[in-house]
DOKOLPA-221188 format. One line per field, with one value per residue (C-alpha): residue number from 1; residue in three letters; x, y, z. Coordinates in nm, 2 decimals. Layout:
BEGIN
nr: NUM; ...
rest: ALA; ...
u: X; ...
v: Y; ...
w: Z; ...
END
This chain:
BEGIN
nr: 1; 2; 3; 4; 5; 6; 7; 8; 9; 10; 11; 12; 13; 14; 15; 16; 17; 18; 19; 20; 21; 22; 23; 24; 25; 26; 27; 28; 29; 30; 31; 32; 33; 34; 35; 36; 37; 38; 39; 40; 41; 42; 43; 44; 45; 46; 47; 48; 49; 50; 51; 52; 53; 54; 55; 56; 57; 58; 59; 60; 61; 62; 63; 64; 65; 66; 67; 68; 69; 70; 71; 72; 73; 74; 75; 76; 77; 78; 79; 80; 81; 82; 83; 84; 85; 86; 87; 88; 89; 90; 91; 92; 93; 94; 95; 96; 97; 98; 99; 100; 101; 102; 103; 104; 105; 106; 107; 108; 109; 110; 111; 112; 113; 114; 115; 116; 117; 118; 119; 120; 121; 122; 123; 124; 125; 126; 127; 128; 129; 130; 131; 132; 133; 134; 135; 136; 137; 138; 139; 140; 141; 142; 143; 144; 145; 146; 147; 148; 149; 150; 151; 152; 153; 154; 155; 156; 157; 158; 159; 160; 161; 162; 163; 164; 165; 166; 167; 168; 169; 170; 171; 172; 173; 174; 175; 176; 177; 178; 179; 180; 181; 182; 183; 184; 185; 186; 187; 188; 189; 190; 191; 192; 193; 194; 195; 196; 197; 198; 199; 200; 201; 202; 203; 204; 205; 206; 207; 208; 209; 210; 211; 212; 213; 214; 215; 216; 217; 218; 219; 220; 221; 222; 223; 224; 225; 226; 227; 228; 229; 230; 231; 232; 233; 234; 235; 236; 237; 238; 239; 240; 241; 242; 243; 244; 245; 246; 247; 248; 249; 250; 251; 252; 253; 254; 255; 256; 257; 258; 259; 260; 261; 262; 263; 264; 265; 266; 267; 268; 269; 270; 271; 272; 273; 274; 275; 276; 277; 278; 279; 280; 281; 282; 283; 284; 285; 286; 287; 288; 289; 290; 291; 292; 293; 294; 295; 296; 297; 298; 299; 300; 301; 302; 303; 304; 305; 306; 307; 308; 309; 310; 311; 312; 313; 314; 315; 316; 317; 318; 319; 320; 321; 322; 323; 324; 325; 326; 327; 328; 329; 330; 331; 332; 333; 334; 335; 336; 337; 338; 339; 340; 341; 342; 343; 344; 345; 346; 347; 348; 349; 350; 351; 352; 353; 354; 355; 356
rest: MET; GLU; VAL; GLU; ARG; GLN; VAL; VAL; GLY; ASP; ILE; LEU; ALA; LEU; ALA; THR; LEU; PRO; PHE; ARG; SER; ASP; ILE; ALA; ARG; ASP; ARG; PHE; ARG; LYS; ALA; GLN; LEU; ARG; ALA; ALA; GLU; ASP; THR; LEU; ARG; LEU; ALA; ALA; GLU; VAL; ARG; ARG; THR; TYR; TYR; ARG; ALA; VAL; ALA; ALA; ASN; GLU; LEU; VAL; VAL; LEU; PHE; THR; ASP; ALA; LYS; SER; THR; ALA; GLU; SER; THR; ALA; GLN; LEU; ALA; GLU; GLN; LEU; GLY; ARG; THR; GLY; SER; LEU; ASN; LYS; LEU; ASP; GLN; ALA; ARG; GLU; GLN; ALA; PHE; TYR; ALA; GLU; THR; THR; ALA; ASP; LEU; ALA; ALA; LEU; ARG; GLN; GLU; ALA; ALA; SER; SER; ARG; GLU; GLN; LEU; ILE; ARG; LEU; LEU; GLY; LEU; TRP; GLY; GLY; ASP; ILE; GLY; ILE; ARG; LEU; PRO; GLN; ARG; LEU; PRO; THR; LEU; PRO; GLY; ARG; PRO; ARG; SER; LEU; PRO; ARG; ILE; GLU; VAL; ASP; ALA; VAL; GLY; HIS; ARG; LEU; ASP; LEU; GLN; MET; ALA; ARG; ILE; GLU; LEU; LEU; ALA; LEU; ALA; LYS; ALA; MET; GLN; LEU; THR; GLN; ALA; SER; ARG; PHE; VAL; THR; LEU; LEU; ASP; VAL; ALA; GLY; ILE; ASP; LYS; LYS; THR; ARG; GLU; LEU; GLU; GLY; PRO; PRO; PHE; LYS; GLU; ARG; GLY; PHE; ASP; ILE; GLN; PHE; GLN; ILE; PRO; VAL; PHE; ASP; GLY; GLY; GLU; VAL; GLY; VAL; ARG; GLN; ALA; THR; GLU; ILE; TYR; ASN; GLN; ALA; PHE; ASN; LEU; LEU; THR; GLU; LYS; ALA; VAL; ASN; VAL; ARG; SER; GLU; ALA; ARG; ASN; ALA; TYR; ARG; VAL; TYR; ARG; SER; THR; TYR; ASP; ILE; ALA; GLY; HIS; TYR; GLN; ARG; GLU; VAL; LEU; PRO; LEU; ARG; GLN; ILE; ILE; SER; GLU; GLU; MET; GLN; LEU; ARG; PHE; SER; SER; MET; GLN; VAL; ASP; VAL; PHE; ALA; LEU; LEU; THR; GLU; ALA; ARG; GLN; ARG; LEU; ALA; VAL; LEU; ARG; ALA; ALA; ILE; ASP; ALA; LYS; ARG; ASP; PHE; TRP; LEU; ALA; GLU; SER; GLU; LEU; GLN; THR; ALA; VAL; ASN; GLY; GLY; GLY; ARG; ARG; ALA; GLY; GLU; GLU; GLN; PRO; SER; GLY; SER; ARG; SER; THR; THR; THR; ALA; GLN; ALA; GLY; GLY; GLY; HIS
u: -10.68; -10.55; -10.20; -10.16; -9.85; -9.87; -9.57; -9.64; -9.38; -9.39; -9.30; -9.26; -9.01; -8.81; -8.82; -8.70; -8.45; -8.14; -8.27; -8.34; -8.00; -7.82; -8.02; -7.94; -7.57; -7.58; -7.76; -7.49; -7.21; -7.38; -7.40; -7.03; -6.95; -7.17; -6.98; -6.65; -6.78; -6.87; -6.52; -6.37; -6.60; -6.49; -6.12; -6.17; -6.33; -6.05; -5.79; -5.98; -6.01; -5.65; -5.52; -5.75; -5.63; -5.26; -5.31; -5.48; -5.19; -4.94; -5.14; -5.16; -4.78; -4.75; -5.00; -4.87; -4.54; -4.73; -4.93; -4.61; -4.47; -4.79; -4.82; -4.46; -4.54; -4.86; -4.69; -4.41; -4.67; -4.85; -4.52; -4.43; -4.78; -4.73; -4.42; -4.58; -4.35; -4.64; -4.97; -5.31; -5.38; -5.06; -5.12; -5.47; -5.34; -5.09; -5.35; -5.59; -5.34; -5.27; -5.65; -5.71; -5.41; -5.54; -5.89; -5.74; -5.53; -5.83; -6.03; -5.75; -5.70; -6.07; -6.06; -5.76; -5.93; -6.26; -6.08; -5.89; -6.21; -6.37; -6.07; -6.10; -6.47; -6.40; -6.12; -6.34; -6.08; -6.16; -5.99; -5.61; -5.61; -5.75; -5.41; -5.29; -5.02; -5.06; -4.78; -4.73; -4.68; -4.84; -4.64; -4.42; -4.55; -4.45; -4.17; -4.41; -4.78; -4.94; -5.01; -5.34; -5.41; -5.67; -5.85; -6.19; -6.13; -5.99; -6.29; -6.54; -6.36; -6.30; -6.58; -6.78; -7.10; -7.09; -7.02; -7.32; -7.54; -7.42; -7.50; -7.84; -7.91; -7.80; -8.02; -8.32; -8.25; -8.26; -8.57; -8.74; -8.65; -8.81; -9.12; -9.15; -9.10; -9.38; -9.62; -9.89; -9.89; -9.87; -9.87; -9.84; -9.85; -9.83; -9.94; -9.81; -10.05; -9.96; -10.24; -10.27; -10.63; -10.71; -11.06; -11.16; -11.22; -11.00; -10.66; -10.52; -10.52; -10.31; -10.42; -10.16; -10.20; -10.13; -10.34; -10.25; -10.36; -10.35; -10.41; -10.45; -10.54; -10.87; -10.80; -10.42; -10.22; -9.89; -9.87; -9.88; -9.60; -9.38; -9.44; -9.36; -9.04; -8.95; -9.00; -8.80; -8.52; -8.52; -8.52; -8.22; -8.04; -8.09; -7.97; -7.66; -7.59; -7.64; -7.41; -7.14; -7.15; -7.13; -6.84; -6.64; -6.71; -6.63; -6.30; -6.20; -6.29; -6.11; -5.79; -5.82; -5.86; -5.57; -5.34; -5.44; -5.40; -5.06; -4.95; -5.08; -4.91; -4.59; -4.60; -4.61; -4.32; -4.10; -4.17; -4.37; -4.22; -3.85; -3.93; -4.09; -3.78; -3.56; -3.78; -3.76; -3.38; -3.34; -3.57; -3.37; -3.05; -3.21; -3.34; -3.00; -2.85; -3.13; -3.26; -3.61; -3.79; -3.94; -4.29; -4.19; -4.03; -4.34; -4.56; -4.35; -4.38; -4.76; -4.76; -4.53; -4.77; -5.05; -4.85; -4.74; -5.10; -5.20; -4.92; -5.04; -5.39; -5.28; -5.08; -5.38; -5.61; -5.37; -5.38; -5.76; -5.77; -5.54; -5.78; -6.08; -5.89; -5.86; -6.23; -6.33; -6.14; -6.22; -6.55; -6.64; -6.75; -7.01; -7.36; -7.63; -7.70; -7.36; -7.18; -6.85; -6.55; -6.52; -6.26; -5.96; -6.01; -6.01; -5.72; -5.84; -5.50; -5.44; -5.19; -5.10; -5.12; -5.00; -4.65; -4.42
v: 4.73; 4.41; 4.33; 4.01; 3.85; 3.55; 3.35; 3.13; 2.86; 2.62; 2.28; 2.14; 2.41; 2.33; 1.96; 2.01; 2.28; 2.06; 1.96; 2.32; 2.44; 2.18; 2.29; 2.65; 2.58; 2.39; 2.68; 2.92; 2.69; 2.67; 3.05; 3.07; 2.83; 3.03; 3.34; 3.16; 3.03; 3.38; 3.49; 3.21; 3.29; 3.65; 3.55; 3.31; 3.58; 3.82; 3.57; 3.51; 3.88; 3.94; 3.68; 3.80; 4.16; 4.07; 3.85; 4.14; 4.37; 4.12; 4.10; 4.48; 4.50; 4.23; 4.39; 4.74; 4.63; 4.43; 4.74; 4.94; 4.68; 4.64; 5.02; 5.03; 4.74; 4.90; 5.22; 5.03; 4.84; 5.16; 5.32; 5.00; 5.00; 5.35; 5.24; 4.93; 4.70; 4.55; 4.43; 4.54; 4.20; 4.21; 4.58; 4.49; 4.20; 4.43; 4.70; 4.43; 4.30; 4.65; 4.72; 4.39; 4.44; 4.79; 4.66; 4.37; 4.62; 4.84; 4.55; 4.43; 4.77; 4.78; 4.43; 4.53; 4.84; 4.66; 4.38; 4.64; 4.81; 4.49; 4.41; 4.75; 4.68; 4.34; 4.48; 4.77; 5.03; 5.40; 5.73; 5.72; 5.34; 5.28; 5.36; 5.00; 4.88; 4.54; 4.33; 4.33; 3.96; 3.65; 3.44; 3.17; 2.82; 2.61; 2.36; 2.06; 2.03; 1.95; 1.58; 1.52; 1.15; 1.20; 1.49; 1.34; 1.26; 1.61; 1.78; 1.57; 1.65; 2.02; 2.16; 2.41; 2.35; 1.98; 2.07; 2.30; 2.03; 1.78; 2.03; 2.09; 1.72; 1.69; 1.97; 1.82; 1.49; 1.66; 1.85; 1.52; 1.38; 1.69; 1.65; 1.29; 1.38; 1.64; 1.46; 1.39; 1.70; 2.01; 2.26; 2.22; 2.53; 2.58; 2.91; 3.00; 3.24; 3.48; 3.73; 3.99; 4.11; 4.41; 4.49; 4.84; 4.79; 4.51; 4.36; 4.21; 3.84; 3.62; 3.35; 3.10; 2.80; 2.65; 2.65; 2.36; 2.39; 2.10; 2.16; 1.83; 1.82; 1.66; 1.53; 1.54; 1.31; 1.44; 1.19; 1.46; 1.66; 1.35; 1.24; 1.59; 1.60; 1.26; 1.36; 1.68; 1.48; 1.23; 1.51; 1.67; 1.33; 1.28; 1.63; 1.57; 1.25; 1.43; 1.71; 1.47; 1.29; 1.62; 1.75; 1.44; 1.48; 1.86; 1.78; 1.52; 1.75; 2.05; 1.84; 1.71; 2.07; 2.18; 1.91; 1.96; 2.34; 2.29; 2.05; 2.28; 2.59; 2.40; 2.26; 2.62; 2.72; 2.42; 2.33; 2.58; 2.91; 2.79; 2.66; 2.99; 3.17; 2.95; 3.02; 3.39; 3.39; 3.19; 3.42; 3.72; 3.55; 3.48; 3.83; 3.97; 3.76; 3.87; 3.51; 3.63; 3.96; 4.18; 4.05; 3.69; 3.81; 3.99; 3.69; 3.49; 3.77; 3.75; 3.38; 3.43; 3.69; 3.44; 3.18; 3.43; 3.52; 3.16; 3.10; 3.38; 3.26; 2.91; 3.04; 3.25; 2.94; 2.75; 3.00; 3.02; 2.64; 2.65; 2.89; 2.67; 2.37; 2.54; 2.62; 2.26; 2.14; 2.41; 2.55; 2.91; 2.83; 3.02; 3.02; 2.85; 3.04; 3.21; 3.17; 2.98; 3.17; 3.21; 3.00; 3.12; 3.41; 3.30; 3.43; 3.68; 3.78; 3.67; 3.39; 3.36; 3.70; 3.80; 3.86; 3.72
w: 5.15; 5.02; 4.91; 4.71; 4.59; 4.36; 4.23; 3.94; 3.85; 3.56; 3.70; 3.35; 3.26; 3.57; 3.49; 3.14; 3.22; 3.16; 2.82; 2.72; 2.86; 2.65; 2.34; 2.41; 2.44; 2.11; 1.94; 2.07; 1.94; 1.60; 1.59; 1.67; 1.38; 1.15; 1.23; 1.17; 0.84; 0.73; 0.82; 0.61; 0.32; 0.33; 0.34; 0.05; -0.16; -0.07; -0.19; -0.52; -0.59; -0.50; -0.75; -1.02; -0.97; -0.97; -1.28; -1.45; -1.36; -1.51; -1.83; -1.85; -1.83; -2.10; -2.34; -2.29; -2.44; -2.71; -2.80; -2.84; -3.07; -3.27; -3.32; -3.46; -3.69; -3.81; -3.89; -4.08; -4.27; -4.37; -4.49; -4.69; -4.84; -4.97; -5.15; -5.29; -5.10; -4.90; -5.03; -4.89; -4.72; -4.51; -4.43; -4.30; -4.09; -3.91; -3.86; -3.72; -3.48; -3.35; -3.32; -3.14; -2.90; -2.82; -2.74; -2.52; -2.33; -2.26; -2.14; -1.92; -1.76; -1.68; -1.53; -1.32; -1.20; -1.12; -0.93; -0.73; -0.64; -0.54; -0.32; -0.16; -0.08; 0.06; 0.29; 0.40; 0.30; 0.26; 0.26; 0.23; 0.27; -0.08; -0.22; -0.18; -0.41; -0.56; -0.71; -1.08; -1.10; -0.96; -0.71; -0.85; -0.84; -0.54; -0.60; -0.56; -0.52; -0.19; -0.12; 0.05; 0.06; 0.34; 0.17; 0.22; 0.59; 0.65; 0.48; 0.67; 1.00; 0.95; 0.74; 0.95; 0.76; 0.86; 1.22; 1.22; 1.07; 1.33; 1.61; 1.46; 1.45; 1.81; 1.91; 1.73; 1.91; 2.24; 2.14; 2.04; 2.39; 2.54; 2.33; 2.43; 2.80; 2.79; 2.55; 2.81; 3.02; 2.82; 3.11; 3.48; 3.68; 4.06; 4.19; 4.54; 4.69; 4.97; 5.04; 5.31; 5.36; 5.57; 5.67; 5.71; 6.08; 6.20; 6.20; 5.88; 5.84; 5.60; 5.36; 5.23; 5.00; 4.66; 4.35; 4.12; 3.76; 3.51; 3.14; 2.96; 2.59; 2.51; 2.16; 2.14; 2.37; 2.22; 1.94; 1.67; 1.83; 1.87; 1.51; 1.38; 1.59; 1.46; 1.09; 1.14; 1.30; 1.01; 0.76; 0.93; 0.94; 0.57; 0.50; 0.71; 0.52; 0.18; 0.29; 0.40; 0.06; -0.12; 0.10; 0.01; -0.36; -0.34; -0.17; -0.43; -0.71; -0.56; -0.52; -0.88; -1.01; -0.79; -0.93; -1.29; -1.28; -1.11; -1.38; -1.66; -1.51; -1.45; -1.80; -1.94; -1.71; -1.77; -2.13; -2.34; -2.23; -2.26; -2.61; -2.71; -2.58; -2.80; -3.10; -3.04; -3.00; -3.32; -3.51; -3.39; -3.52; -3.86; -3.88; -3.80; -4.08; -4.31; -4.35; -4.25; -4.28; -4.01; -4.06; -4.00; -3.67; -3.58; -3.66; -3.41; -3.15; -3.18; -3.12; -2.82; -2.68; -2.70; -2.52; -2.25; -2.19; -2.16; -1.91; -1.69; -1.71; -1.61; -1.32; -1.21; -1.23; -1.01; -0.73; -0.76; -0.74; -0.44; -0.27; -0.36; -0.21; 0.12; 0.11; 0.03; 0.33; 0.59; 0.47; 0.38; 0.03; -0.17; -0.06; -0.27; -0.58; -0.60; -0.93; -0.96; -1.08; -1.45; -1.62; -1.80; -2.03; -2.39; -2.59; -2.84; -2.97; -3.33; -3.30; -3.67; -3.81; -4.15; -4.25; -4.51
END
């Protein structure tokens, strides 16, 4: 009976253990950052969906009132047409406005419902939790826009994808050092042998010793592996440089979009809407004094509806831009191939309908 125990140790693995431990720690840190980036990406998508859903709710309220007014106007136009007080062209204009407002309202209701369902999916809600209540209006604009003079520096310093690229480059550098350290001896094993041999008729005796095995490549002295590691490192370095340049550009553009959308939405709030309110009040006064007829009043109401819709779209675009600005600085943007958010919905409401 013979009992043999053999322990095989890789001396090269022991010699390069510090390198490999550092690389493993870097890989783990990169995995942590990737998980954090996925979390930020989900949070950004939740914010975008939330603002779209609330904006759709606000438009639904606006167009519900507009549909009621358009319906009354269309009925009045039909009655006046029967008496000959309104020509066929003006009747058709009022009917078209009512039909278009009805179609817009249906589309907005569907958009609100779809955005709500998308938000429920992103939040992982189910059962009784899906009965969440969303606001009927978007938040008001902040008093002043954010000032970010160091937007590029902040983005380069905080972006998680850049941090992961740096870690990857560092790990490749350590791996290249490991490749260079082991370029001549690809495997060095030491086998510690401890045997107990028992003869059938005699006492057992022990045999101890070491069996050293060298495996040296015949045609490859390690040059190919070193060149390959160097090329991979150079490629990663170039990709990191490209990513840093792109991050700075994305940050600049995100801030420009943020400021422009803030200015546009603020212009609607400070200038356009107050002027439209003045026009509406003046038209009401002239209608009360019989200086204008009902159709002139309704024509102004249609124009005001278009402006209100544009103002809501502008405010929604600002909050979406604010979310994109956070993403540009901290990371968590869309993956390659994902579409950018669609711009403002085009106004399909007739802005200068008929009337007298």
